[in-house]
C-alpha positions, 0 to 999 in steps of 0.5 A: 500500500505504501508503494501505491500511495506514492504512485498516486502522489506522483501522479498528482505532481505530474498533472500539476507540472503539466497543467497547473502552471501560472505566469509566475517566473521561476529560476532556471538553475543556480548562479554558479558554474562547475569549472572543476575548481575548489567549488563552483564558480561565478562571474568576476568580483572586484572587491571583498571586505569585512564590516565592523560587525563581521558582515562580509561585503562583495562588489561584483564587476557589474558594480553591484554590492552584496552582503552576507552574514551567514556566508550562504545567503547574499543580499543586495546591500541596503545602503551605499557601503564603501570598501576600506582603502587597501594599503600597498606596502613596500616589499623586498620582492613580489612572488610573480610579475604584475602581482599587487601587494596588500598589507593585512593584519598581524604583519601579513602581506598578501600578493594578488596575481594568478594565485594568492600569496602570503608573506610574514617577513616583509616579502623576503619569502612567499607562500603560495596559498592557492596553487595545486601543481600549476593551477590555482584551485580558486581560479585566476585573476585575484583582485582583493583579499580580506582577513576576517574573524578567526583568521579566515581569508576571503578572496575576490577574483575573476571567478567569484568569492572564495574563503579559507578557514585554515590559513589557505590550506583549503578553500571553498566557494561562496558563490552558490547564493551570490547573484553574479552569473553574467548571462548575456545571451540565451543560445538555446532552450531545453529540447531533447537531451539538450538543456538551457544553453547561454553565453556568459561573460568571462565564463564562455558558453555554459549549459544547464543539463536537464535535471541539473542544478549547476551550469557546466561549460560546453564546447560551442562554436556558434559564438565564435562563428558569429563573431567571425561573420560580424567582423566580415560584415564590418569590413564590407560596410566599413562600420562596427557591425554588432548583430546579424540575422540571415533568412532565405534570400535575405541578410540583415545586419546592424551597427553600433550607431543604429544603422541596419543594412539588408542584402537581398538575394546576394545583392549589395547591402542597402541601409534603410531608414531606421527612424532616428535610431542611434544606439547599437543594434543589439539583436535582429529577428526575421520571419523565415516564412516572410523574410521581408518582415523583421524586428530589431532592438536598439541599445543606448539611452535614447530611443527608438528601441524597438523597430519593425520592417515589413518591406525588407528593411527599406523603412523601419517603424518604431514600436516603442509607443508610450508604454515601453520605458525609454531605456536600452533594449538588448533582446527580442523574441517573437511568435510571428503567427500570433504577433506576440513580441517580447523584449529584454532591456535595462528596465526588465522584460515587456511584451505586446501583441502587434501586426508583424507582417504588415505596417500599422500606425497603431502604437502597441501597448507594452505590458511589464513582466517584471513582477516576480523577477529580481530588480536587474537589467534583462539581457536577453529573452527567448521563446521555446520551440513550441512558443509555450514558455518564455525565458529571460536572462537577467544580469547577475541573476541567470535565467528565469522562465514562465508560461508565455502570457500571450497564450492567454489569448491564443490557445495552444494544444500541446503534448502534456509530456514534453510540451511538443506539438506531436500528434495525440494518441488514444488514452494520452494526455494533452495540455491546453496552454493559455486558458481554463477549459470547462469541457472538451469534445471531438468526433462525438466523444467526450475528452475528460478535463482532468485539471484546469487553471486560468492559464492551462488545462489538461485533457485526456484523449478517449481510448476510442478516438480515431484520426487522422484529423479531429476537430476539438471543441473546447468550452472556455470561460470566454466562449467556444473554441475549435482546435484542429489536431492529428490523432494517430494510433500511437504517439509516444512521449516521455514526461519531462519537467520544464528543465527537460529532466525526464520522469524516471524512477528506480523500480526497486526503491521508488526513488526518482532519478536525476543528476543527483540520484543516478541510476545503477548499472543493471537496475530496473528503471520505470519510464513515465510516458503518454501516447502509447495508445490502446491497452488490453483489456480495455480501460475506461477513459478518465479513470485511474488505472488499477493499482494491481494488474494494470492493463498492458499496452497493446502496441509493441514497445521497445527501449533504446539506450545510446541507440542500442536496444535494452530489454523492456520487462513490461509496459502498462498503464501506470497504477494510480494514474490517468493517461499515464503509462509506465514502461519498465526497462532493464539497464545493462550490467555495463554502461557508459558512466555519466549521461546516456540517451534513452528513448522508447518506441511504440509500434515503431514510432519514436518518443522524445530522447531524454538523458539518464545519468548512470553510475557503475 
């Protein structure tokens, strides 16, 4: 009975994850990056010092000052706090070229360079406090050192804040709670086995793997390739080109002084009328279906900041209106079909709905999305592949995500497992993003509403449903809406969280598997999925599967680990669930340690591919 109760609880959690989400922002990952130092690192910190009450202060490269009393929770300093002057004494010598020497208490002298050094004899001899072999265990670029109560040493460097409680023998980072992750661009949102990928100043390209909490550096040539293209375009027009975007037959690129050129069908670039824009053109978007339509956002203190063209860049309309703050804008995202536009700038994140493929004189009304976000400049914004979630990068605070608010006016039907637009299947679960659904029907069948909120609802496809095309009639609070969808006999999808972490469970312990709780070689793993189709014996739509002897999936189910088939021990409706299936697989006795790729097939149709962490 204890196992059965746990199944029911997990079912409720999954339903809420898919259908009960609000527009509230949530943080994606942490503020720190795993760089194989003494602890995870973060962005550059220029100064650290202790207050008279033992409080520790840190001034980030951005100029923001934070304070902590417990060395875990950092808060913005409530008042302007000045750091004490650093005395640079004369020394007999310095331990490395270019090192900065600082006097401390009790006759100690510290030298800040690639490593941190200490001398107790006026600089005649130096003790390296941070080196292990040829590397610094806390990263390079030491900028400031502070000695606090109990002789603790705190250092600020290019990779955050670090503390030693034993005179420099061992070090630990204080970066986990320090909001100093300098994300500048969102390169990719979670999809398949890939996580959220961003470009961060001083840290390069980092990725938050599905289910992980700490960012990891990854190899990504896209940023370097883009920089190379920008240099080439700069030479072509003899200007400082900051951004570009290519679409079929068109290349748009913008400069640091507000000019935007367009090359159509390989022709000579022509600069259009950008309506007085004078700041750097930070980002350009182009409608791939109609490349004569494009958006551009402009930084700098003076407007205009949001531009639109519908004639291939000959003329750019200003979309700022009176409701968008007159401040630099750095990022833009759009869904061309619905006219939804999101911008990220020094005053935060805003969105509007406007005409994108034709000129309009009406000024759009912008709505602030800053409620629930830290008070910080937004550096980029991105929509996921299905246009369901919006992601925002905040200077120092990393990445946040929320259900995209334009869905409230434009319902989107997606698979509940992975928010994709894959076809439905009998018995499977669908989420209606953007509104509360009171009832649903299609093809003279009732589609039970399992959960409903103002921004999302979840329905089950009847086991009797047949396709290939069905018109679904939804009764909402604002009226009746018809949505077309495809229905196939099977359309498998493994459940994933918003971060892309799969819903996997150890069959013996009942524990959920993730990056912190890895699967074991030879273990039995249960996969939670939907869209596996009809079952034997038949089961009523809208009813929880029985806890004992749940109906078996009728379709042939196979599972693959890194492309190789692995045994499927059973495939049934998940006990205590509605619309959920459970596929149990046996992992091989020998596996590649670390992240592996897992997917299933139903009747030969592949599911989404998800990561599974396995340890020997």
